[in-house]
C-alpha positions in Angstrom: 0.0 0.0 0.0 1.3 3.4 -0.9 0.4 6.4 1.1 -0.9 9.1 -1.2 0.9 12.4 -0.5 -1.4 15.3 -1.5 -0.2 17.3 -4.5 -1.0 20.9 -3.4 0.3 24.0 -5.2 2.9 25.8 -3.1 0.8 28.9 -2.7 -2.1 26.9 -1.2 -0.2 24.5 1.1 -0.9 26.4 4.3 -4.6 26.6 3.5 -5.2 23.1 2.0 -2.7 20.8 3.7 -4.6 20.3 7.0 -7.7 19.1 5.2 -5.7 16.9 2.8 -4.0 15.2 5.8 -7.4 13.8 6.9 -7.1 11.5 3.9 -3.6 10.4 4.9 -4.8 9.5 8.5 -7.1 6.9 7.2 -4.4 5.4 5.1 -2.0 5.3 8.0 -4.6 3.7 10.2 -5.3 0.9 7.7 -1.5 0.4 7.1 -0.7 0.0 10.8 -3.8 -2.0 11.4 -2.8 -4.4 8.7 0.8 -4.4 10.1 -0.5 -5.4 13.6 -2.9 -8.1 12.3 -0.4 -9.6 9.9 2.3 -9.4 12.7 0.0 -11.4 15.0 -0.8 -13.9 12.3 2.9 -14.2 11.3 3.7 -15.1 14.9 1.0 -17.8 14.8 2.4 -19.0 11.5 5.9 -19.4 13.1 4.4 -21.2 16.0 2.8 -23.7 13.6 6.0 -24.2 11.7 8.0 -24.5 14.8 5.9 -27.6 15.7 6.2 -29.2 12.3 8.4 -32.3 11.9 7.5 -33.1 8.3 5.0 -32.0 5.7 2.9 -33.4 2.9 1.2 -32.1 -0.2 -2.0 -31.1 1.6 -0.1 -29.1 4.1 1.8 -27.3 1.3 -1.5 -26.5 -0.5 -3.2 -25.1 2.6 -0.1 -23.0 3.2 -0.2 -21.7 -0.4 -3.9 -20.8 0.1 -2.9 -18.9 3.3 -0.2 -17.0 1.4 -2.6 -16.2 -1.4 -5.0 -14.5 1.1 -2.0 -12.6 2.6 -0.8 -11.6 -0.8 -4.2 -10.0 -1.7 -4.3 -8.1 1.6 -2.9 -4.8 0.1 -6.0 -4.4 -2.0 -8.5 -4.4 1.0 -6.0 -2.3 3.0 -5.9 0.3 0.2 -9.7 0.3 -0.1 -10.0 0.7 3.7 -7.5 3.5 3.7 -9.3 5.4 0.9 -12.9 4.7 1.7 -13.1 3.9 5.4 -16.4 5.8 5.7 -18.1 3.2 3.6 -19.2 -0.2 4.9 -18.1 -2.3 1.8 -14.3 -1.7 2.3 -14.6 -2.5 6.0 -16.5 -5.7 5.1 -14.0 -6.7 2.4 -11.1 -6.1 4.7 -12.7 -8.1 7.5 -13.5 -11.0 5.2 -9.9 -11.1 4.0 -8.7 -11.2 7.6 -11.2 -13.9 8.5 -10.0 -16.0 5.5 -6.4 -15.6 6.5 -7.0 -16.5 10.1 -9.2 -19.5 9.4 -6.8 -20.8 6.8 -3.9 -20.6 9.4 -6.1 -22.4 11.9 -6.9 -25.1 9.3 -3.2 -25.5 8.5 -2.4 -26.1 12.2 -5.2 -28.5 12.7 -4.4 -30.3 9.5 -0.8 -30.8 10.7 -2.0 -32.2 14.0 -4.5 -34.6 12.4 -2.0 -35.9 9.9 0.7 -36.5 12.4 3.0 -33.8 10.9 3.8 -32.3 14.3 6.9 -33.3 16.2 6.1 -36.1 18.7 7.4 -34.2 21.7 4.9 -31.4 21.0 1.7 -31.5 23.2 -1.6 -31.1 21.5 -3.1 -27.6 21.5 -5.0 -26.7 24.6 -8.1 -24.7 25.0 -6.3 -21.4 25.3 -4.6 -22.0 21.9 -7.9 -23.0 20.3 -9.5 -19.9 21.6 -6.7 -17.7 20.4 -7.0 -19.3 17.0 -10.7 -18.4 16.6 -10.5 -14.9 18.3 -9.4 -12.9 15.2 -11.9 -14.4 12.7 -14.8 -14.0 15.2 -13.8 -10.3 16.0 -13.5 -9.4 12.3 -16.7 -11.3 11.2 -18.7 -9.6 14.0 -17.6 -6.2 12.6 -19.2 -6.7 9.2 -22.8 -6.2 10.4 -21.6 -3.4 12.6 -20.2 -1.7 9.5 -23.5 -1.9 7.7 -26.0 -1.5 10.5 -24.2 1.0 12.8 -21.2 2.7 11.3 -18.0 1.6 9.5 -15.8 3.6 11.9 -17.4 1.9 14.9 -16.7 -1.4 13.2 -13.0 -0.5 12.7 -12.7 0.6 16.3 -14.3 -2.6 17.4 -11.3 -4.5 16.0 -9.0 -2.6 18.3 -11.2 -2.6 21.4 -12.3 -6.2 21.2 -8.7 -7.3 20.3 -7.3 -5.6 23.4 -10.1 -7.1 25.5 -9.4 -10.6 24.2 -5.7 -10.1 25.0 -6.6 -9.3 28.6 -9.1 -12.2 29.0 -7.5 -15.1 27.1 -4.3 -15.4 29.2 -6.5 -15.5 32.3 -8.2 -18.7 31.2 -7.4 -21.9 33.1 -3.6 -22.4 33.0 -2.3 -25.7 31.6 -5.4 -26.4 29.5 
């Protein structure tokens, strides 16, 4: 995603720049949001691969699907940055994040079910399963909020609910 720098004639900069920066703020928000979400998913991806002893063709294809959803993320990020006041870009972005997260969860579950995980690795506990479903649930829930309430409220829900989940999930029963 490229941040669009406004092209303002020199003589009008002091008058027009403050209003033009409003457009950039939306782009910066969507950029850093995507950075944070992808960073979180990248960490989960490394956790999955850190547990893998071997792979098979199915595992590779699921991983390729995951990478395809990640590769297309700049488009919804750009749409969100430019048109965040509209519900459709918020929904498109949310659907993309849901697909990425569910595919990553499917990759992990596939590896466990097919015996691709190192033998010394314990099975995922309840906390890990809850973490794996938190992101898609949060983003899926924001879609009706974008259409029925307000797109900006939907985007804020990602941050607020994400922080709340971070505070609650570690407090679940330890060792499960």
